[in-house]
N, C-alpha and C positions, 0 to 999 in steps of 0.2 A: 504493500500500500504506500509506504513512504517513498519508495523508489518511483512509483507512478506519479506522485505529486512533485517529486524532484524533477522528473522529466517535464511536467507541465510548467514548472517554474523556469525552465530553460527557454520558454517562449518569450518573444519580445514583450515587454511591459508587464510581465507577470513575475511576482517575487514569492519565494518560499519564505514565510514569515516566522516559521518555527512552531514549537509546541505551545499551545495556549489553553486556557480554560474558558469554556463558553458560558453564557449567562445562566445555564442550568447546572453549572458546576462540573461539567464533563470535560475530560481532557481530549484535545484534538489537535490536528495539524492545520495551520492556517496558510492560505495563499491569498495574495491580493494584487491589486493593480491601482495605480494612482491616475486620476484624470483631472484635467483643468476644466472647470465649469466656469462660465462667466461669473465673476465676483468672488470665487473661492476655489480652492483645490480640495478634492475629496479622494478617499480611498475606499474601494469596495473590497471586502474581505469575506472569503468563504472558509468555514471551519469544518473539517472532515473528521469522522471517527477514525482513530488510529488503527483499529482492528478490522472494521468492515468497509470503510471508505464511505459510509453513509454521510450525507450532508447534515450537519448539526445546526449550523447557524450561518446567517448572512448579515453583514453589517456594513453600513455606510458611515464613514467618519469624515468630518470636515477637518482638514489638516491645517488650513490657514483661514483666518477669520474673514478676510475680504469684506464683502458687504453684509455678511450675516450678523445679526445681533447676538452673537455668542462669543465665548472665549474658547478659542481653538487650542488644542485639538478637542473635538467634541463629537460624540456619537449623535448622528442626526436621523438614524433609522436602523432598525434591525428586525429580523425574523428568526425565531428559534423553533426548530422542529423537535417535538417531544416524543412523537410516535410516528411510525410509518409501517405500512403493511401492503401486501398484495391483495387485491380484491378481484372478484369475478367480473365486475363491470363498473363503469363510471357511475357514481351515485350510490353504490352499495357499501356497506360497512363490514360485511362478513368476509372472512379470509377466503383465499382461493382454494 
């Protein structure tokens, strides 16, 4: 798993950010990319489970304040996945 993410980090503009703890307290490996948005610079970060490769968390961080009324760096959005499963069809909740 780690070698796969290391390969991804070799792509232009993607960095291997190392081992981190997500907002649910789980350890994972983070990869990210920085973008310049009009008025500020932000980083998109994906955190993957070290064992399964499952996506645990996605975060957007403002790295430079720019025109935003915040003190950077600051998290400006995130999504945390607490569960995932295979289902028979879209809209169902029972397993495959």
